[in-house]
C-alpha positions in Angstrom: -15.6 80.5 8.7 -13.7 80.5 5.4 -10.8 78.7 7.0 -13.1 76.1 8.5 -14.7 75.5 5.0 -11.3 75.1 3.4 -10.3 72.6 6.2 -13.6 70.7 5.7 -13.2 70.6 1.9 -9.5 69.4 2.3 -10.6 66.7 4.7 -13.2 65.4 2.3 -10.7 65.3 -0.6 -8.2 63.4 1.6 -10.9 60.8 2.6 -11.8 60.3 -1.0 -8.2 59.8 -2.0 -7.5 57.3 0.8 -10.6 55.4 0.0 -9.6 55.2 -3.7 -6.1 54.0 -2.8 -7.5 51.3 -0.5 -9.9 50.1 -3.2 -7.0 50.0 -5.7 -4.8 48.1 -3.3 -7.6 45.6 -2.6 -8.0 45.0 -6.3 -4.3 44.4 -6.9 -3.7 42.1 -4.0 -7.0 40.1 -4.0 -7.9 39.4 -7.7 -11.2 37.7 -8.5 -10.8 33.9 -8.8 -10.9 32.7 -12.4 -13.1 29.7 -11.3 -15.4 29.2 -8.5 -14.2 26.8 -5.8 -15.7 23.3 -5.9 -17.8 22.7 -2.8 -17.4 19.5 -0.9 -20.3 17.1 -1.7 -23.0 17.0 0.9 -25.5 14.1 1.0 -29.2 14.8 0.4 -31.0 15.2 3.7 -33.1 12.2 2.8 -30.3 10.0 1.5 -28.9 7.2 3.7 -25.3 7.7 4.8 -23.1 4.7 5.3 -20.3 5.1 7.9 -17.5 2.5 7.5 -14.2 1.6 9.1 -11.2 0.3 7.2 -8.0 -0.9 9.0 -4.7 -1.8 7.3 -2.5 -4.6 8.4 0.3 -2.0 8.0 1.4 0.8 10.4 1.6 4.5 9.8 4.6 5.2 7.4 3.7 2.4 5.0 3.0 3.8 1.5 -0.2 1.8 0.9 -1.6 2.5 4.3 -0.9 6.3 4.1 -2.7 6.4 0.7 -5.9 5.0 2.2 -7.0 8.5 3.2 -7.0 9.3 -0.5 -9.2 6.3 -1.2 -11.6 7.4 1.5 -11.8 10.9 0.1 -12.5 9.6 -3.4 -15.2 7.3 -2.0 -16.8 10.3 -0.3 -16.6 12.4 -3.4 -17.9 9.7 -5.8 -20.8 8.9 -3.5 -21.8 12.6 -3.0 -21.0 12.3 0.7 -23.1 9.1 1.2 -20.1 6.8 1.9 -17.9 7.9 4.8 -14.9 5.7 5.4 -12.7 6.2 8.5 -9.1 5.0 8.1 -7.1 3.2 10.7 -3.5 1.9 10.7 -2.3 -1.2 12.5 -2.9 -1.7 15.5 -5.4 1.2 16.1 -8.4 -1.1 16.3 -7.0 -4.6 16.2 -3.4 -6.1 16.0 -2.1 -7.3 12.6 -3.2 -11.0 12.9 -6.8 -10.0 13.8 -7.5 -7.7 10.8 -9.0 -10.4 8.6 -11.2 -12.0 11.4 -12.4 -8.6 12.4 -13.5 -7.8 8.9 -15.0 -11.3 8.5 -17.3 -10.8 11.5 -18.1 -7.1 10.8 -16.0 -5.3 13.4 -14.3 -3.7 10.4 -16.1 -3.0 7.1 -12.9 -3.2 5.1 -9.5 -4.9 5.6 -6.4 -3.6 3.8 -3.2 -5.6 3.5 -1.7 -8.6 1.8 -2.5 -12.3 1.2 0.5 -13.5 3.2 -1.3 -12.1 6.3 -4.5 -14.1 5.7 -3.0 -17.1 3.9 -3.7 -19.3 6.9 -7.4 -18.8 6.3 -7.3 -18.3 2.5 -4.2 -20.3 1.2 -4.3 -18.8 -2.3 -3.6 -15.4 -0.8 0.1 -16.5 -0.5 0.2 -17.0 -4.3 -1.6 -13.7 -5.1 0.7 -11.7 -2.7 3.9 -13.2 -4.0 5.0 -14.9 -0.9 5.1 -18.1 -2.9 8.6 -17.0 -3.9 9.5 -15.6 -7.3 6.0 -16.3 -8.7 5.7 -12.5 -9.5 9.3 -11.8 -10.7 8.3 -9.8 -13.8 11.4 -7.7 -14.5 9.2 -4.6 -14.7 9.0 -1.4 -12.7 6.5 -1.3 -9.9 4.2 0.8 -12.0 4.4 -1.3 -15.2 4.1 -4.6 -13.2 1.0 -3.4 -11.3 -0.7 -2.4 -14.5 0.0 -5.8 -16.1 -1.1 -7.7 -13.0 -4.4 -5.8 -12.6 -5.2 -6.3 -16.3 -4.4 -10.0 -15.9 -6.6 -10.4 -12.8 -9.7 -8.7 -14.1 -9.5 -10.0 -17.7 -9.2 -13.7 -16.7 -10.9 -16.0 -14.3 -8.5 -15.0 -11.5 -10.9 -12.4 -10.1 -13.6 -15.1 -9.9 -11.3 -17.5 -8.1 -10.3 -14.9 -5.6 -13.9 -13.8 -4.9 -15.1 -17.3 -4.5 -12.3 -18.2 -2.0 -12.7 -15.1 0.1 -16.5 -15.4 0.1 -16.1 -18.6 2.1 -14.9 -16.2 4.9 -17.8 -13.8 4.5 -15.5 -11.4 2.6 -15.7 -9.7 -0.8 -12.4 -9.4 -2.6 -12.6 -5.8 -3.9 -9.4 -4.9 -5.7 -5.6 -5.1 -5.7 -2.8 -2.5 -5.4 0.9 -2.9 -5.7 3.4 -3.3 -2.9 6.2 -3.1 -5.4 9.2 -5.4 -4.7 10.2 -7.0 -1.5 12.8 -4.7 0.1 15.4 -6.6 2.3 17.5 -4.5 4.6 20.4 -6.1 6.6 22.6 -5.0 9.4 25.5 -6.9 7.7 26.9 -6.9 4.2 26.0 -10.2 2.5 26.7 -11.7 -1.0 26.7 -15.5 -0.7 24.8 -18.4 0.8 27.5 -18.6 3.5 27.0 -14.9 4.3 23.3 -15.3 5.1 23.6 -18.7 6.9 22.2 -18.3 10.4 21.1 -14.6 10.1 17.7 -13.8 11.5 15.2 -12.2 9.1 11.7 -10.9 9.9 9.2 -11.7 7.3 5.5 -12.7 6.9 5.9 -16.4 7.4 4.4 -19.2 5.4 6.0 -20.1 2.1 8.1 -17.0 2.3 9.8 -18.1 5.5 10.1 -21.7 4.2 11.9 -20.5 1.1 14.3 -18.3 3.1 14.9 -21.2 5.5 15.9 -23.4 2.6 18.5 -20.8 1.7 20.0 -20.6 5.2 18.2 -17.6 6.7 16.6 -18.0 10.1 13.1 -16.6 9.6 11.5 -14.7 12.6 7.8 -13.9 12.9 7.1 -10.5 11.5 7.2 -7.8 14.2 5.0 -4.7 14.4 6.6 -1.9 12.5 6.9 0.1 15.8 9.3 -2.6 17.1 11.4 -3.2 14.0 14.1 -0.6 14.4 14.9 -1.4 18.0 15.0 -5.2 17.2 17.5 -4.4 14.5 19.6 -2.3 16.9 19.5 -5.0 19.6 20.3 -7.9 17.2 17.0 -9.6 17.9 16.9 -9.7 14.1 19.6 -9.1 11.5 17.4 -8.3 8.5 13.9 -7.4 7.6 11.8 -8.0 4.5 9.2 -5.3 3.7 8.3 -3.1 0.8 10.2 0.2 -0.1 8.4 1.9 2.8 11.2 0.2 4.9 13.4 3.0 3.5 11.2 5.9 2.6 8.6 5.5 5.3 10.3 4.0 8.3 14.0 4.8 7.7 15.3 1.4 8.9 18.4 1.9 6.7 19.7 4.0 9.6 20.4 0.7 11.5 20.3 -1.8 8.6 22.1 0.1 5.7 22.7 -3.0 3.5 20.0 -3.2 0.8 19.9 -6.7 -0.8 18.3 -5.3 -4.0 18.4 -8.6 -6.0 17.3 -11.0 -3.2 14.3 -11.6 -5.5 11.6 -13.1 -3.3 9.1 -11.0 -5.3 9.7 -8.0 -7.7 6.0 -7.1 -8.1 4.1 -7.7 -4.9 0.3 -7.7 -5.0 -1.7 -6.5 -2.0 -5.5 -6.3 -1.7 -8.5 -4.8 -0.1 -11.4 -6.8 1.3 -15.0 -5.9 2.3 -17.2 -7.6 4.9 -19.8 -9.4 2.8 -22.7 -8.1 4.8 -21.5 -4.5 4.5 -21.0 -5.0 0.8 -24.4 -6.4 0.2 -26.1 -3.6 2.1 -24.7 -1.0 -0.2 -27.0 0.3 -3.0 -25.6 -0.4 -6.5 -24.6 3.2 -7.1 -22.5 3.2 -3.9 -20.9 -0.1 -4.9 -19.9 1.6 -8.1 -18.6 4.6 -6.1 -16.4 2.4 -3.9 -15.2 0.3 -6.9 -14.2 3.6 -8.6 -12.5 4.9 -5.5 -10.4 1.7 -5.3 -9.4 2.1 -8.9 -8.4 5.7 -8.2 -6.4 4.4 -5.2 -4.6 1.9 -7.4 -3.2 4.6 -9.6 -2.4 6.8 -6.7 -0.3 4.1 -5.0 1.4 3.4 -8.4 2.5 7.0 -8.6 3.7 7.0 -5.0 5.8 3.9 -5.5 7.3 5.3 -8.7 8.4 8.3 -6.7 9.9 6.0 -4.0 12.0 4.1 -6.5 13.6 7.4 -7.5 14.2 8.4 -3.9 15.9 5.1 -3.0 18.3 5.5 -5.9 19.1 9.0 -4.7 19.9 7.6 -1.2 22.1 4.9 -2.8 24.0 7.5 -4.7 24.4 9.6 -1.5 25.8 6.6 0.4 23.0 6.5 2.8 22.2 3.0 1.6 24.7 0.4 0.5 23.5 -2.0 -2.3 24.5 -5.5 -1.4 24.1 -7.9 -4.3 23.7 -11.7 -4.0 25.9 -13.9 -6.3 24.9 -16.3 -9.0 25.1 -19.4 -6.7 22.5 -17.8 -4.5 20.3 -17.0 -7.5 20.4 -20.6 -8.7 19.6 -22.0 -5.3 16.8 -19.4 -4.8 15.2 -20.5 -8.1 15.4 -24.2 -7.3 13.9 -23.7 -3.8 11.1 -21.5 -5.3 10.1 -24.2 -7.8 9.8 -26.8 -5.1 7.5 -24.5 -3.2 5.4 -23.8 -6.3 4.7 -27.6 -6.5 4.0 -27.8 -2.8 1.5 -24.9 -2.9 -0.2 -26.4 -5.9 -0.6 -29.7 -4.0 -2.1 -28.1 -0.9 -4.8 -25.9 -2.4 -6.9 -26.4 -5.6 -7.3 -22.6 -5.9 -3.6 -22.1 -5.4 -2.9 -24.7 -8.1 -5.2 -22.9 -10.6 -3.7 -19.5 -9.8 -0.1 -20.8 -10.3 -1.0 -22.3 -13.6 -2.7 -19.1 -14.8 0.3 -17.0 -13.7 2.7 -19.4 -15.4 0.7 -18.9 -18.6 0.7 -15.2 -18.1 4.5 -15.1 -17.7 5.2 -17.6 -20.5 6.8 -20.2 -18.2 
């Protein structure tokens, strides 16, 4: 009996010791959080929830397109869960040329892209975007240029001009974001007007294509991003004009390694986001403010991402993955002269474009 009691007592001591060790181990490996986690906002059971769709004109891999999920998250947070925006890339709902019409008629609540895409409907979009060549050559970084451009738009009558023009298509011009500079990649090394003569380049058409044609390129209608690499491989095109996503998102330098870094069609591209006017008018004022705030958050997020991309591209140049191909002075002079001709042409074709060009000239001190 005595032995049984000793064994029982020993067992109790062992259980207590093991329990204490387990508690001690738990305390050391799982410390209490210093702050409580922030719960995701949930809409009030009685609050109306708005479920929207936004589609970009750009495919997955594009910097601005990929950042749209950030914008949707911020809209959800700022609206306390009352504004839910589902994000789509091109061509997940409609193909690239149909994005603006789909938004105009309400198939999409929001359209994300650039004015060169919808300039056939809203001509001044070409000026805003920068496909009226060299209109936005600011000699600033992507981040600095975008900050200056946004301040210029919202502190002058530019924002009123844009909203008036897009309203004619049942669209509300919401905000801008940067596309940084045009990034031209070529399968061939080029430096002169003679070098580019006859080479086929994919761009967004309109004044952009007209300018390049004046310089000797053979512009080809912009292909979907999914087809671009194969077209470069097959020689269907010899070059492509995109933003820096061409390198950091799509990796087209693997087949078109020559980066024409001073081609200079536009150094600080402006892109924009539109809202179907009926969808916009249905939003309560507090949700309009939430969406406006989310777009401002998005603007700064995209700025940060492009700043990172600029550093990545320079690293790739240093590593020899990209070969910087600079155009000579003769090209630059011819490019300026052709650009000024198109500025005059754009001004003559649209009153809103003429006003925008004059305002931009004043802003740039031209």
